[in-house]
C-alpha positions in Angstrom: -13.5 0.5 14.7 -13.9 -1.2 11.3 -12.5 -4.7 10.9 -11.2 -5.6 7.5 -10.4 -9.1 6.4 -8.1 -10.2 3.6 -11.1 -11.9 2.0 -12.9 -8.6 1.8 -9.9 -7.0 0.1 -9.6 -9.8 -2.5 -13.4 -9.6 -3.2 -13.1 -5.8 -3.7 -10.1 -6.2 -6.0 -11.8 -8.9 -8.0 -14.8 -6.7 -8.7 -12.7 -4.4 -10.8 -15.4 -1.7 -10.8 -14.0 1.8 -10.7 -17.1 3.8 -11.5 -17.8 5.7 -14.6 -16.3 5.0 -18.0 -13.3 7.2 -18.7 -12.3 7.4 -15.1 -8.5 7.6 -14.5 -8.7 4.3 -12.5 -9.7 2.4 -15.7 -6.0 2.4 -16.7 -4.8 0.9 -13.4 -3.9 -2.8 -13.6 -3.9 -4.6 -10.3 -1.4 -7.3 -11.5 -1.7 -9.4 -8.4 -2.0 -6.5 -6.0 -5.1 -6.5 -3.7 -7.1 -3.3 -3.7 -7.5 -1.9 -0.2 -8.9 1.6 -0.5 -10.2 3.9 -3.2 -10.3 7.7 -2.7 -11.2 10.4 -5.3 -7.5 11.0 -6.1 -5.8 7.7 -5.2 -6.1 4.0 -4.8 -4.1 1.9 -2.3 -3.1 -1.7 -2.9 -1.2 -4.3 -0.8 0.8 -7.4 -1.6 2.6 -9.7 0.8 6.0 -10.8 -0.4 8.1 -11.6 -2.3 10.1 -12.2 0.9 7.7 -13.2 3.7 9.9 -12.1 6.6 13.3 -10.5 7.6 16.0 -12.6 9.2 14.7 -11.4 12.6 11.3 -12.8 11.7 9.5 -9.5 11.1 6.9 -9.8 8.4 7.2 -7.7 5.2 4.4 -6.2 3.1 4.4 -4.1 -0.1 2.1 -1.1 -0.3 1.3 0.5 -3.7 -0.4 3.8 -4.4 -1.8 4.9 -7.7 -2.7 8.6 -8.1 -5.0 10.6 -10.4 -3.2 12.7 -13.1 -3.9 15.9 -11.1 -3.3 14.7 -7.5 0.5 14.9 -7.5 0.8 16.8 -10.7 3.5 19.2 -9.5 5.8 16.3 -8.6 4.8 14.3 -11.8 4.3 11.2 -9.7 1.6 8.7 -10.8 2.4 5.7 -8.6 4.6 4.6 -5.7 5.6 1.2 -4.2 6.9 0.9 -0.6 8.2 -2.1 1.3 7.3 -2.1 5.0 8.8 -4.2 7.8 6.4 -4.8 10.7 7.5 -5.5 14.3 4.3 -7.2 15.7 5.7 -7.5 19.2 6.3 -3.7 19.6 3.6 -2.4 17.2 6.3 -0.5 15.2 7.0 -0.5 11.5 9.5 1.0 9.2 9.9 1.7 5.5 12.7 -0.4 4.0 12.4 1.1 0.6 10.1 3.3 -1.5 10.1 4.0 -5.2 8.2 6.7 -7.1 7.1 6.3 -10.8 6.2 8.9 -13.5 3.5 6.6 -15.0 0.7 4.5 -13.6 1.2 0.8 -12.8 4.7 1.3 -11.5 6.2 2.3 -14.8 9.1 4.7 -15.4 10.9 4.9 -12.0 12.0 8.3 -11.1 13.3 8.1 -7.5 13.8 5.7 -4.5 14.6 6.1 -0.9 14.9 4.1 2.4 15.3 2.7 4.9 13.6 4.9 7.5 13.6 4.8 11.3 11.1 2.7 13.2 7.8 4.5 14.0 4.3 3.8 15.2 1.5 4.0 12.6 -1.0 6.7 13.2 -4.4 5.1 14.1 -7.1 5.2 11.5 -4.7 5.7 8.6 -3.9 3.4 5.7 -0.4 2.7 7.1 -2.0 1.2 10.2 -3.6 -1.6 8.1 -0.4 -3.7 7.6 -0.2 -4.2 11.4 -3.7 -5.4 11.5 -3.3 -7.7 8.6 0.1 -9.3 9.5 -0.1 -9.2 13.2 -3.8 -10.0 13.7 -4.4 -7.2 16.2 -4.6 -3.5 16.5 -1.0 -2.2 16.4 -1.0 -0.2 19.6 -2.9 -2.7 21.9 
């Protein structure tokens, strides 16, 4: 299992290197978001806040995804932002709200949804990471 620290995410985000000149990622502006993962057709960022926890004490985290022009071309979506609530005690999480945008960098909102039911994150996926970051442990242990 790969362990990822917040410091590693910040270093990766600070590097700003996306690869070749003219790459679709060159137009992405982190704007305070920490880069977590880069794939050929998407990038995933995280940001803790603005609210740090719900009234029940569950921590919150924002997840942002930026997509290449062709990845979600049929939908016309270039970026999304989702607010997740994490229940560290049970290992569950739920989506409180999600918004989709027609342009990169969270510009031109087109739709929003939420909240969803509680669920357990699938191991080895990007949605498992908030549990590890905010709870300091693997989500299902």
